[in-house]
Structures are given as structure tokens and as C-alpha cells.
N, C-alpha and C positions, 0 to 999 in steps of 0.2 A: 805275875810270878814268871820268871824265866824257867819254867818247867813244863814239860808236856810228854807226850807218848814216846818220843825218841830218847827220853831219859830213863825209860823203864827197861829192866831186864825181861827176858821172855816170860819168866814166871810172874812178872808183875804187870803183864799186858792189860791195860785198862785201869790201872791204879790211879793215874792222874785224873781221869774222868770221873771215877768213883769218888775220889776225895772231893772234887768240885761239888758233887751232889751232897756229900756229908756236911759241907760247910753250912748248909741251910737247915740242918737238923737240930741245931741248938748249941749253946754254950752254957757256962755256969750262970750267966746273967740273963740270957735270953733263950727261951724255949723256941722250937720251931714255930709254934703258933704266935709267940710274941713277935718274931721276925716278920711273919706274914701280916699280922695286924698292924704293926708299926708302919710298914711301907704302904699298906692299903689305906691307912688313915691319912697319909700324906698325898694320896693319889699318885703315888710314885711307881715307876717301873724298876724292878730289881731282878737281875738275872746273872748268869755266868756262862762261860764257854771254855772248852778245852781244845787246843790244837796240838800239832806235833811238837811245837816248841814253847808254847805259852799256855798259861791258865789265867783267865780274866774273870774278876767279879766286878760288876758295875751296877750303878743305879742312876736313874734320871728323875729329878724332883725339883720342886720350886726352891729358889735360892734360900728362902727363909728357913728351910729344913736342913741346911747343911750340917749343923752340929749334931742333930739327932741321927740323921742318916749315916754320917761318918762313924759315930759312936757304935752303931749296930754293925756296920760293915766291918769295921776294924776288929771287933770281937769275934765275928764270924770267921775271919781270915786267920787271925792270930791265936785264938783261944777256943777252938772247937772241942767238944767233949764226946762226940760220936754216940749220942743216944739214938735209940730206934734203928740201929744199924741193919738188923735183919730185914725189916720192912723195906729199907732203901735198897738192900741187895736185890730184892725182888722187883723193885721199880726199874733198876738198871738192867736187870736181866730181860724184863719186858721191853725195854728200850732197844736192847740188842736184837731181840727177836723181831721187833718192828722194823729195825734197820735191815735185817736180813731179808725181809719181805719187800724191800724196795730195790728192785734190780738196777734202776738208774743210778742209785747211790752205790750199791754193792760193787758195780763194775769198776768204780774208781779205786776201791781198795784192792780189787783183783789186779788192776793195772799197777798200783804202787808195788805190790809184791813182785810183779814181773820186772819192773824197772829197778827196784832197789834190793831185791833178793832178801837175804837174811838180815840186812841192816834194820834197825828199828824204824827208820822212815818207811819201810815197806809194810809195817803192821798198821791195822786200823786203830784210830784214836779211841774208839769206843771200847776196845778190848774184847776179852774172851769171857763168856759166861761162867766157865769153870773157875777162872781166877776170881771173879766177883763173888761167886758162891762160897769160896773156900778161904779167901784171904783173912787172916785174923786181925783184930783191932790193933795189937801191938805193932804189926808190920805196917799197917796204914799210918799209925802215929809216927813210927820211925821214918817213914818216907816223907811225911809232912815236915817233921822236925829238921830233916836234912835240907829240904828244898824251900820251905817257906820261912826264909831268914831275911832280915832287913837288907842285906847286901845282894839279895836276889830278887828284890821287889821294887817296883816303880809305882808311884801314885800319880795318876794323870787326871786332869780335870779340864773341862771346857764350858763356857757359858758365863753366866753372871757370877763370877767367883772372885773373892778376895784372896789373892795369892798368899799374903802374909798369914791370914787366918787359917788357910789350909795347911801351911807349913807348921803352924803351931799345933794344930790338931794331930798331924802326923807325928810330931815330936812327942806329944803327950801320949799317944797310943803305943810308942816304942820305948818309952823311958824306963820301963822295968824289964827290958829284955836284954840279955847278954848278947852282944854282937858276935856273930859267927861268920866265917868266910863263906862265900857263895860256893856251891859245889862246882867242880871243874866242868868245863865244857864237854859235851858228848863227843864220842869218837868221831873222827872224820868219815866221810862217806866213800866207801869202796863198792862201786856198783858192779854187777856182773859184766864180764868182758864183752859178751855178745847179747843182742836183743833176745827176748824170750817170749814164749806163748804162755798164757794162763787162761783156763776156762773153768767156769763154775756152772755146773749143770743145774737148771731150774726150769720147771714147766711154766713158761711165760707166753703171753700173746705175741710179744716182740722179742727180737734179739737186741741186746744192749752191748755195743762194742766201743772199745776205746783203744786208741793208739797213743803211745807216749815214749818219752826218752828223758834222760837227765837234761836239766835246763841251767838257769843262771842263779847265783846266790843273790841275797838281798842287796849286797854292796857292789855287785858288778856294775861297772860304768855303762854297760850296754843294756841295762834293765829298761831304760826308756825306749830304746829301739825295739826291744822285745814287746813292750806294751803296744807300740804302733803296729808291729807285725802281727800280733795277735788280733788286734782290732780288724786289720785287713783280711786276715785268713778266716776267722770264724767268731769274732767277738762283737759283731754288730749285725743288724738286719740287712745292711748293704754288703756284708762280707762275702767273700768268694764261696765259702762252703754253704752259707745260708741261701744264697742266690742259686747256686748250681744244684744243690741236693734238695732243698725244699721248694723254693719258688718256681724254678723252671721244670723240675721233674716230679715234684710231689712225693718224693721217696721217704720223707721223714717229717715228723712234727718238730722234733728237737734235734738240732745238730749245732755244735759250737766247738771252738778251740778254747784252751785255757793255758795259764801259766802260773805256777806256784813257786815261790822263793823261800829258801831256808837260810840259816846263818851261813852255811858253807856249801850249799848245793841248791838244786831246784829241780822242777819237773815241768815239762811242756807236754801238751797232748791235745787230743780232740775226742769228741764223743758223738755217737749217733745211735738213736733208737728207731728200729724199723721192723716191719713184718718179715717173716721168713722169705717170702717171694721177692723181696726188694733188697735183701742183704747184699748179695753179690754186686748188683748194679750200684748200690749206694757206695760200697767200698771202692768200686772201680772208679767212680767219679771222684771220691776223696783222694785216692791214689794219684789220679791225674793232676788234681789241683796241687798236691804236695810236690810232685815232681816239677810242675810248672813254676811254683813259687821259689823252689830251691834252685832251679836252673836259670830262671829269667828274672827273678825279683819282682818288683811291683811297678806300677805306672806312677808318674808324677801326680795325676789326678787322684789315685788311691791314697798316696802319701799325704797329700794336702787334706783330703777329707778325713782321714784317720787322725791326723794331728789336731784338726779342729774338733773332732769328736772327743778326743781325750781331753783337750783343754776345757771343753764345755762341761764334760762329766766331772772333771776334777774340781772345777770352780763351783759347780752346783753342789757337789758333795760337801764343800766347806760350809754350806748353810746349815748342815746337821751338826749339832754339838756332839752327838755320839760319834760321827765320823771324825771330827777333830780330836776328840779324846783318844780314839783308837789309834789315830796316826801318830799323835804325840807319844803315847805309851809304847806302841810297837817299835818306833824308832829308837827310843831310849833303851828299851829292854834288850834289843838286839844289836845295839851299837852302830846303827846306820845313821849317817848324817841327817839331821833334821833340817830339811829345806823349807824355805818360805814358799808361798804360792807362786810368787813371781819367779823364783828360782826353778820351781817345777815346770812352769809354763815355758821357761826359756830352754830347759832341757829337752822338752818335747819338740819345740821349734828347731832345735839343733839336729834332730834326726834327719839323716840323709838317705837318698835312694841307694847309694853304694853301701851304706851301713846296713840297711834293711836286707839287701841281697846277700851280703856276706853272712849275716846271721841266719837267714833263711836256709842258705846252703849248709851252714854248720849244724843247725838244730833240727830242721824239718826234712832232712834227707830220709825218705822212707826206709832206706837200708839200715838205719840206726834205731828204728822204732820197734819197741815191744808192743804186743797186742794182747788185749784182754777181752773176754766175752762172757756174758750171762745169757743163757738160753737153753733150748731143749736138746739140741743136737750139736755135738762138737764138730762133726764133719762139715756141717753147714758153715760153722764159724771158721774153720780152717781154710775152706775153699774161698770164703770171702776175703780173709786176710791175704791169701795168695794173690788177690787183685792189687794189693798195695806193695807187698814185699814177698815175692815168690820164694826167696831164699829162706825165709822164716819158717815156711811149711814144707820145704824140700825134704824128702825122706821121711 
């Protein structure tokens, strides 16, 4: 479904994720126990996930179980009845509490708030406990009825599949439903004009810090260049950040860069988790590497290694039917051109040194980066950020 947390109003924060949970609680035909026992009897995997722009329900099973698995999944998605809602409220509230106790996860939401401000992309997908505790069933049903329509839904499959049979199953599942137009696309992204600081005080053994800024949209032609740049900067064990922060100096166990893409925007950033006495040095090293890659670009050897790394990982990922299914579905639901493996590899091979340097200077300039931290003392965090972007903490 092309719906996620960015489709929610502030008073609905977490509704997409909560609804994902409720799909497994039962329909008129299948109780929650029926759903569990059906997939267990197949030896199947069934699960779901919510992101900022999509909600996915998926299953993996032997091909002979297609009809039965699809029948149950279609009923879950199209005809939920929301039984046992109060017990599931508590489950999700516990999940939120568990998430809050994971500072290495929490800091990414703190960073999103700094980068995107009041825009829905700046809110956590998991939502707020007070919303989950209080949202009435009619509001949940109204949200589902608006977003879970056939024009807003993609069915994707990979593996030993008979395409014509799958099409027939989908047509049969939808034949009694009145077609409705898909909801309009969410509002465009208007990020804060200047980078911002955000800190979440929590008594932890480590400080968890992240730097980030707006990135590229899903359809941006430079997305392959960004994937190469991310691999060189912090996306592999031979990357600059991993080598300089972890291998050479032993300042952190976890340090990496990342890039996320949305329909009309994106986010780039990096993360490091380290003890209080190492925070300033780790951020100083990171700041130096960011300035170096933005000013000087990368070497031909780094470019070649990153391209081969990406081509290998992409090709190996195609051996997973789950990865193939996700790639097909996400491309169709977000309107991004669906490229063949050969086309993807050709795009990676076409990435140039000049292209990487231009993009590094545009996206990874420390002066445009917001900073987020989770830890015990905000002053320690601010001093560390000053090693990367002094203007961000000035005054």
C-alpha cells in the first residue's frame, strides 16, 4: 500500500503502523489464531512492515500453497474487523517503549526531526503512545478505507509463480469492491532553511550521534552516484569512516553512513556510537573525512572498489525472492522506473570520479548538516558537534 507515516496528520502519528498490526488480528472469516495456524501449517513466513511511505504485508511459502496463502492475506488486508484491539494497543505501546530504550535507533528519529522539522517525514514511523492508546476504531477504519483502496495497492511476487494464476486471484479478491481513487500524494517537503541541533537526554553508557541533511529522491538520476559515494564514505568495512574511526583508532564499534530516498526527497547521514571520553575525537575524525571528501572527492581505486562492491551486492541480492519481490513492489508503488539487473549494473559502471566529487560537495558539506544526539550530557554533545560544524553550536 502506498501509505505510511508521512500520510498521517500529527494527531494520527503511528496510525499506519498500528493498522499494520491490526491486520493480523482477524477478519469475519479468519480469526487471529486461524491466520497463525494457517501459515504455521504451511511452514510459511508471514509478516508486515511500515515505512514513511509504504505499508507491506508479505508471506513466503511453498508454491503449492499459493491459493490458500493469498486467500488469507487478501482477507487480512481488504476486510479486517479489528477484534481484540485493546490488547493490541498494549502490544504496540510496549513496542514503542522498547524502541525508546534503543538509543542507536532513537537517534535516527531525533535526526529526522532536526532535518525535516515539522514535516511528517520528521516523525517516527512507530508513532506516539498517546495516539495508540486513544485512537477510536472508527478513526482507524476511516483511515484504512481511505488508503487501502485498489488504486493505491500493488501486488508483487517472485519465485516459482504462475503470473496468470496470480492475476486471477487478485481479480477475484477485488471483484466485490467499488473502485475508489487513490488519495492524493502527500505535501511536498519544505525543510528548515538552516541545519539544526537536536538532543535527547538519556542515561546511557555511550553517546549516540548522527549527522544528516536532505538527500536525493527515489527518481533522481544521481542516485547511483550516491550509492557509490555512500559505499566509499561509510557503507563498507573498507570505507573511510570505518577505517579511520574504528580500525585505526578504535574509537567506536559502530560507525557508518547511510542514504534514504523518498518519493520527492531524501536524507543522507552518518552514525557513530562511542563512550563519553571518545566523543570529541570521533567527531573530529568524522568532520575531517567529510571535509576531505567534499573538497577532494575520491580516488580512482576507491571508485572501482565501490562499484564492484555494489555490483556484487546487487547481484547476490537477486538470489533472494524476498529482495526481488520488494524491488518490484517498491518500484511500482512509488513510480520509479523498474530496471533490469543489467541496466542497474550499467548505471553503477557509469558513475564517474567527477560525478562523485560534485555530489560529495553538494550533499556532505559539514556546513549543511544537522546533528542529533542521545546521551547523558548535552554539553558533551554540543562540543563534539563543534568539531564538525562550529557554526551549528556557535552562541
